[in-house]
BAFI-506818 format. One record per residue (C-alpha): y, x, z; residue in three letters. Coordinates in steps of 0.5 Angstrom, whole numbers, plus 500, padded with zeros to 3 digits. Each point is the difference from the previous one (the first is absolute). Layout:
BEGIN
YXZAla ...
This chain:
BEGIN
067101578Met 500507498Leu 502506504Lys 506507499Phe 497507499Ile 508502499Gly 506495498Thr 506505498Gly 503501493Ser 499505496Ala 506505505Phe 498497506Asn 494504502Thr 500499508Lys 498493499Leu 494503494Gly 500497493Asn 497492500Ile 493500499Ser 497494503Ala 492499502Tyr 496494502Ile 493503503Lys 494496502Glu 493500502Asn 499508496Gly 505498494Ile 508503499Leu 504497495Leu 506505499Leu 505498496Ile 504508498Asp 499505502Cys 508505500Gly 500507501Glu 500498508Leu 495496501Thr 493504500Phe 503503506Asp 501493504Arg 494499497Ile 496505504Leu 504499506Lys 500493502Met 492501498Asn 500494495Leu 494503496Leu 495500506Asp 495495500Asn 502499492Val 494499495Ser 504499493Glu 507500499Val 504497495His 507502497Ile 506497498Val 504504496Val 507495498Thr 504505495His 499508500Thr 507503504His 499505505Pro 501497506Asp 494495499His 494503496Ile 503508503Gly 493501504Ser 494497496Leu 498507499Gly 498501507Ser 498493501Leu 495501494Ile 498506502Phe 498498508Tyr 498494498Cys 494504496His 499505503Phe 501499508Ile 499492500Lys 495500494Lys 503494497Ile 503499493Lys 505495500Pro 502495496Ile 508499496Phe 503495498His 506500496Ser 503498494Ala 503506497Asp 496506498Asp 504505500Lys 499502507Phe 492502498Ile 504506496Glu 503502506Leu 494501503Leu 497504494Glu 506505502Phe 498499507Met 493503499Gly 497493499Ile 499501493Thr 496494496Tyr 492504500Glu 501499507His 501492500Cys 494502505Tyr 505501505Leu 503492499Tyr 499494498Asn 507496496Cys 501491496Ser 505502497Phe 502491499Asp 507495502Arg 493497505Phe 496503505Ala 495498504Glu 497502508Ile 494497500Lys 498504508Thr 507499502Leu 500492497Asn 507501496Leu 504500493Gln 505502498Leu 504501496Leu 505504496Phe 507497498Ile 505505495Pro 507501505Thr 508502498Lys 500509504His 501505494Val 500499493Lys 495507499Glu 494498504Ile 496492500Asp 501497508Ser 495495502Phe 501496507Gly 493497501Ile 498493503Leu 495501506Ile 494493499Leu 497499505Asn 492496498Ile 499499508Asn 506497504Thr 505498493Arg 506504504Lys 504504494Asn 504506500Ala 504504495Tyr 502507499Tyr 505502497Ser 500507500Gly 505503497Asp 506494497Ser 507499499Cys 498492500Glu 495495502Ile 496496494Pro 501493499Lys 492497501Gln 502505508Ile 505496502Leu 497493498Tyr 494502504Gly 503501506Leu 504494498Glu 494495500Cys 496504505Gly 494502495Glu 503508503Leu 500502507His 503507500Cys 504504496Leu 502507501Tyr 506502495Gln 504505500Asp 507500502Thr 505505502Cys 507502503Lys 502502493Ala 504495496Asp 503502494Tyr 499498492His 494503497Gly 497501507Asn 492501497Val 498497508His 502494502Leu 507499506Ser 499497506Leu 506494497Arg 495498494Lys 495500505Leu 503495505Thr 504496492Glu 493499499Leu 496498506Ile 503494503Pro 500500508Glu 494495501Glu 496505497Leu 501507503Arg 496501504Gly 494500495Arg 503506496Val 499507502Trp 505506499Cys 497506498Met 502508495His 505500505Leu 506504498Asp 504505505Gly 506496502Gly 495493501Phe 502496506Asp 495497502Val 503496506Ser 504497494Glu 496499497Ala 495496506Lys 507496502Glu 499498492Leu 493497502Gly 496505497Phe 494504502Asn 500507499Val 493504498Ala 499505507Glu 495505500Ile 495499506Glu 499505504Gly 503507501Glu 499504494Val 502508503Glu 
């Protein structure tokens, strides 16, 4: 269901900041927009032939929102598009103000701050699920419900856990794709989910529906695939 602009963790910049998207019929749904993401959006021509842009914000770490300002200005001045934000946390609006996108400039974008959002033009419903990441800020995973196909996906955002309802949905077949923050690093207090813990949580017969993402520098793609997991990849080359 999802395609990726970047698949890396904050410090694994070679793979780009983690960001995923859906693009159909001139509609772009973008999940997060870190420091490196806007540059990749342009290089991948993702805004070509787009008339509507939706931006989902999972949390306010810089590798997830660092180039939001550039994207908003580009949409306004170049593409003549007013993006729509979807988030369960409005704190990034204050950060936008520091970028010069102040409240009186709200004509540049629209916002929806709710645990539930509906994107009718894509026939999608989004449910924001609180996750465990860092104590300083709120973080959310996104349950993406496809009204047409009934094939549903969960995008974890940054998280060191998988909510029980998501694990249950995967087990009973209601969840078709699980995109999970996964890292090689494995230590007490880790704010991301290690591959070892993911292996403990997901039975072997269900791992074909799980994609590892937000990969740190030591992540072994071959090991993850040998264990039965998929690994998120970027379509095409990004120079």
